[in-house]
C-alpha positions as CSV (number, residue, x, y, z in Angstrom):
1,M,39.3,-68.9,-38.8
2,Y,36.3,-68.7,-41.6
3,N,33.0,-69.3,-39.6
4,L,29.6,-68.8,-41.5
5,T,26.2,-68.4,-39.8
6,F,23.2,-69.7,-41.8
7,Y,20.2,-68.0,-42.2
8,K,16.4,-68.7,-43.8
9,F,14.2,-65.9,-44.9
10,T,10.4,-65.4,-45.7
11,L,8.3,-63.0,-47.3
12,T,5.1,-62.4,-46.4
13,N,2.0,-60.2,-46.6
14,K,-0.2,-58.7,-44.2
15,A,-2.0,-61.8,-43.7
16,G,1.0,-63.3,-42.7
17,D,0.9,-65.9,-45.7
18,Q,4.2,-66.9,-47.3
19,Q,5.0,-65.8,-50.6
20,V,6.6,-68.3,-53.4
21,L,9.6,-66.1,-53.9
22,N,10.3,-65.9,-57.3
23,L,6.4,-64.9,-58.1
24,F,5.3,-62.9,-55.4
25,N,2.4,-60.0,-55.5
26,E,2.0,-61.8,-59.0
27,K,4.8,-61.3,-60.7
28,E,7.8,-60.1,-58.8
29,D,10.6,-61.8,-58.4
30,L,12.9,-61.5,-55.2
31,L,16.1,-61.9,-56.1
32,E,15.9,-59.2,-58.7
33,I,14.7,-57.3,-56.0
34,M,17.6,-58.4,-53.6
35,N,20.3,-57.5,-56.4
36,D,18.8,-53.6,-56.8
37,F,19.1,-53.5,-53.0
38,C,22.9,-54.5,-53.1
39,S,23.1,-51.8,-55.8
40,H,21.3,-49.2,-53.3
41,M,23.7,-50.9,-50.8
42,C,26.5,-50.3,-52.6
43,A,25.9,-46.5,-53.5
44,N,24.8,-45.9,-50.1
45,I,25.3,-46.4,-46.4
46,N,22.8,-47.6,-43.9
47,S,23.5,-45.9,-40.1
48,Y,21.9,-46.9,-37.1
49,R,22.3,-47.2,-33.1
50,D,23.0,-50.4,-31.6
51,V,21.5,-51.7,-28.3
52,Q,24.3,-50.1,-26.5
53,G,24.6,-46.5,-27.9
54,K,27.3,-47.7,-30.6
55,Y,26.8,-45.8,-34.0
56,R,27.0,-48.2,-36.7
57,T,27.3,-48.4,-40.6
58,L,26.5,-51.2,-42.9
59,S,27.1,-50.9,-46.2
60,L,28.5,-53.5,-49.9
61,A,32.3,-53.2,-49.8
62,N,32.0,-53.9,-53.6
63,K,29.8,-54.4,-56.6
64,Q,27.5,-57.4,-55.9
65,V,28.1,-60.6,-57.8
66,K,24.8,-62.2,-59.2
67,D,24.4,-65.6,-60.9
68,D,21.0,-66.0,-62.5
69,V,21.6,-69.5,-63.1
70,K,22.1,-70.3,-59.5
71,R,19.9,-67.7,-58.1
72,I,22.5,-66.1,-56.0
73,I,24.2,-63.1,-54.9
74,T,27.5,-62.8,-53.7
75,G,30.4,-60.4,-52.3
76,Y,31.5,-58.8,-49.3
77,L,29.9,-56.4,-46.9
78,A,31.4,-53.5,-44.8
79,S,30.2,-52.7,-41.6
80,A,31.8,-50.5,-39.1
81,H,31.1,-49.3,-35.7
82,T,32.3,-46.9,-33.0
83,G,32.8,-46.9,-29.1
84,E,36.1,-48.5,-28.9
85,Y,39.8,-47.6,-28.2
86,G,43.1,-48.6,-29.8
87,K,45.8,-48.8,-31.7
88,I,47.4,-49.6,-35.0
89,Q,51.0,-50.7,-34.7
90,D,53.9,-51.2,-37.0
91,G,54.5,-54.9,-37.4
92,K,58.0,-54.6,-36.9
93,T,58.5,-52.3,-34.2
94,S,55.4,-52.3,-32.6
95,N,55.4,-48.2,-32.7
96,T,51.9,-46.7,-32.7
97,K,51.7,-45.5,-36.1
98,Y,47.7,-44.3,-35.5
99,D,45.7,-44.0,-32.2
100,I,41.6,-45.0,-32.7
101,L,39.3,-42.7,-30.7
102,K,36.2,-44.0,-29.6
103,A,34.1,-41.8,-32.1
104,D,36.5,-43.5,-35.0
105,L,34.8,-46.0,-37.3
106,I,36.5,-49.3,-37.0
107,S,35.3,-51.2,-40.0
108,K,35.6,-55.1,-41.3
109,D,34.5,-56.4,-45.0
110,F,33.4,-59.9,-44.5
111,F,31.5,-62.3,-46.9
112,Y,27.8,-63.2,-47.9
113,L,25.6,-64.9,-49.9
114,I,22.1,-64.8,-50.6
115,H,19.9,-67.6,-52.2
116,V,16.3,-66.9,-53.9
117,P,15.7,-70.6,-54.9
118,K,13.1,-70.6,-57.6
119,N,9.5,-72.0,-56.9
120,S,10.1,-71.9,-53.1
121,K,9.0,-69.9,-50.1
122,H,12.2,-69.8,-47.7
123,G,15.5,-68.8,-48.7
124,F,18.8,-68.5,-47.5
125,L,21.2,-65.6,-46.2
126,I,25.1,-66.3,-45.3
127,F,27.2,-64.3,-43.4
128,Q,30.9,-64.5,-42.4
129,K,30.6,-64.1,-38.8
130,K,32.9,-61.7,-37.3
131,E,33.2,-60.7,-33.8
132,N,31.1,-57.2,-32.8
133,H,29.8,-57.0,-36.7
134,G,26.2,-58.9,-36.4
135,V,24.1,-57.5,-39.2
136,K,21.0,-59.7,-39.1
137,V,18.6,-57.4,-37.7
138,A,20.5,-54.3,-39.5
139,F,20.0,-56.1,-43.0
140,E,16.3,-57.4,-42.3
141,S,15.5,-53.6,-41.2
142,A,17.3,-52.2,-44.3
143,F,15.5,-54.6,-46.8
144,N,12.0,-53.9,-45.4
145,T,12.3,-49.8,-45.6
146,F,14.0,-50.3,-49.4
147,M,11.0,-52.4,-50.1
148,R,8.4,-49.6,-48.7
149,S,10.8,-47.1,-50.3
150,K,10.1,-49.1,-53.5
151,G,6.4,-48.6,-53.0
152,I,6.1,-52.7,-52.3
153,S,4.8,-51.9,-48.4
154,S,2.3,-55.2,-48.4
155,Y,5.1,-57.6,-47.5
156,Y,7.2,-58.3,-44.6
157,F,11.1,-59.6,-45.0
158,K,11.7,-62.0,-42.2
159,V,15.4,-63.9,-41.0
160,K,15.9,-66.6,-39.0
161,H,18.4,-68.9,-37.9
162,A,18.3,-71.9,-40.2
163,P,19.7,-75.3,-38.3
164,V,21.3,-77.4,-41.3
165,R,21.9,-81.0,-40.8
166,Y,25.7,-80.7,-41.6
167,L,26.2,-78.9,-37.8
168,I,23.5,-80.5,-36.2
169,N,24.5,-84.7,-37.4
170,N,28.4,-83.8,-36.3
171,F,27.5,-82.9,-33.3
172,L,24.9,-85.2,-32.2
173,K,27.2,-88.2,-33.5
174,F,30.8,-87.3,-32.4
175,G,29.5,-85.0,-29.6
176,K,30.0,-84.8,-25.5
177,L,26.2,-84.1,-23.9
178,R,27.3,-81.5,-21.0
179,E,24.0,-81.0,-19.5
180,F,20.2,-80.6,-20.2
181,R,17.0,-78.4,-19.0
182,L,13.5,-79.5,-18.8
183,I,11.6,-76.3,-19.3
184,S,8.1,-76.1,-17.7
185,N,5.7,-72.9,-18.6
186,A,4.0,-72.2,-15.3
187,E,0.1,-72.5,-15.5
188,Q,-1.6,-69.7,-16.3
189,S,-3.6,-67.7,-13.6
190,L,-6.3,-65.1,-13.8
191,N,-5.0,-65.3,-17.5
192,M,-1.7,-64.0,-16.6
193,S,1.4,-65.7,-17.7
194,L,3.7,-66.7,-14.6
195,G,6.9,-67.3,-16.3
196,R,8.3,-71.1,-16.3
197,E,10.1,-73.1,-14.2
198,E,13.9,-74.9,-15.4
199,L,15.4,-78.1,-14.1
200,V,19.3,-78.5,-15.1
201,V,21.4,-81.3,-15.0
202,K,25.0,-81.4,-15.7
203,L,26.2,-84.6,-16.4
204,D,29.6,-86.6,-15.5
205,K,31.8,-88.4,-17.9
206,T,30.2,-91.9,-16.9
207,G,28.6,-94.0,-19.7
208,N,25.0,-92.4,-18.4
209,A,25.6,-89.3,-20.5
210,E,25.6,-91.1,-23.3
211,V,22.4,-93.3,-22.7
212,V,20.8,-89.8,-21.8
213,K,22.2,-88.2,-25.3
214,N,21.0,-91.0,-27.3
215,I,17.3,-90.2,-25.4
216,L,17.2,-86.7,-26.3
217,I,18.2,-87.5,-30.2
218,E,15.7,-89.9,-30.5
219,L,13.3,-86.5,-29.0
220,F,14.7,-84.1,-31.4
221,D,14.0,-86.1,-34.7
222,K,10.5,-86.7,-33.5
223,S,9.2,-84.0,-31.2
224,S,7.2,-81.4,-33.4
225,H,7.0,-77.9,-32.5
226,E,3.0,-78.1,-30.8
227,S,3.3,-81.3,-28.9
228,R,4.8,-81.6,-25.7
229,I,7.5,-83.8,-24.5
230,P,7.7,-87.0,-22.7
231,F,11.1,-87.7,-21.2
232,L,11.6,-90.4,-18.3
233,N,9.8,-90.4,-15.4
234,H,9.0,-87.0,-15.9
235,K,5.6,-85.5,-17.0
236,K,5.3,-84.2,-20.2
237,I,7.3,-81.0,-20.3
238,D,7.2,-77.8,-22.9
239,E,10.8,-77.9,-23.8
240,I,14.7,-79.6,-23.4
241,A,17.3,-77.4,-24.4
242,F,20.8,-79.8,-24.0
243,V,24.6,-78.6,-24.6
244,I,26.8,-80.8,-26.7
245,S,30.8,-80.1,-27.0
246,H,32.5,-80.6,-29.9
247,D,35.7,-80.0,-31.5
248,G,36.2,-77.7,-28.8
249,I,32.8,-75.7,-29.2
250,S,29.5,-75.8,-27.2
251,K,25.9,-75.6,-28.6
252,T,22.5,-75.7,-27.5
253,F,20.1,-77.7,-29.2
254,Y,16.5,-77.3,-28.7
255,I,13.3,-80.1,-28.7
256,R,10.7,-78.4,-30.2
257,D,12.2,-74.7,-31.0
258,K,14.8,-75.7,-33.7
259,E,14.9,-72.4,-34.8
260,K,16.8,-71.1,-31.6
261,I,19.5,-73.2,-32.6
262,R,22.4,-71.2,-33.7
263,T,24.3,-72.3,-36.8
264,N,27.7,-70.5,-36.6
265,I,29.9,-73.4,-39.1
266,N,33.5,-73.1,-39.0
267,V,34.8,-74.1,-43.1
268,S,38.1,-73.2,-42.9
269,T,39.3,-76.7,-43.7
270,L,36.9,-76.8,-46.9
271,L,37.9,-73.6,-48.4
272,D,41.1,-72.5,-50.6
273,Y,43.1,-70.1,-50.1
274,E,45.2,-67.1,-52.0
275,D,48.0,-65.1,-49.8
276,G,46.2,-66.2,-46.9
277,E,43.1,-65.1,-47.5
278,A,39.7,-67.5,-48.9
279,T,38.9,-67.2,-52.3
280,L,35.3,-65.7,-53.0
281,E,34.7,-69.0,-55.4
282,S,35.7,-71.5,-52.6
283,L,33.2,-69.4,-49.9
284,V,30.5,-69.8,-52.7
285,R,31.2,-73.5,-53.3
286,V,31.0,-74.6,-49.6
287,S,28.2,-72.7,-48.7
288,L,25.9,-74.0,-51.4
289,G,27.3,-77.1,-50.4
290,I,26.2,-76.7,-47.2
291,I,22.6,-75.0,-48.0
292,N,21.9,-78.1,-50.1
293,S,21.8,-79.9,-46.8
294,A,19.5,-77.6,-44.7
295,A,16.9,-78.5,-42.6
């Protein structure tokens, strides 16, 4: 199964102003700096420890491919981590060929794509999703460190999830509403935040679920990040989270903070294969097609 995760990235100065990516610092093009960074990643392994204390490494599995016309950089990342026991077995006899020790690095290669549009303040970063190999935070940190090493210290590279219409439309149109949560922030007292209150409502299989789903979709399309939300006979509330299931997958949507929506998309049926593996060309084609539908 090939799942791709879509992110948006920005570059801000110390005042928090987003920059035009191909013309920041008056003359710099982020596409060229990203390409230099990928060359650095190809020659140097970035190592770190995650929140669980596992030793991890991140590098490029092979030299990146840069397309100046499409303004993309593509290839395969190599991510490895320690902390697991296991065995490598013979496929025919099941005999153990190699014991994996807790200190051994378990490595996987996976597809990535970087898109730096011209005259835009937002770019796109796509990673193939692999279990236990999340690299968003490590990539973001490594690139900021690389910029500082090149003397570009007045700008900050920030990566966030990118909800895409391809994912949203399919879930909202064909999915089934399972539950929703009404979230209200507690009133502040003595300048202290007292947390929040949540009301969780689970739906049965009656027609009411479809009615509520349509109300939530209307709110989803219209609500802004700033506004409080009117919902049925409730007072205006701060946020509504709702869970929709489609094709055996459940996804949580948010009325206001849409950047919380996790954008993992199964693209297996859209790809071309050689020897059981998706081709790089089809991964790039499908990724760019989904980017063009990005919110």
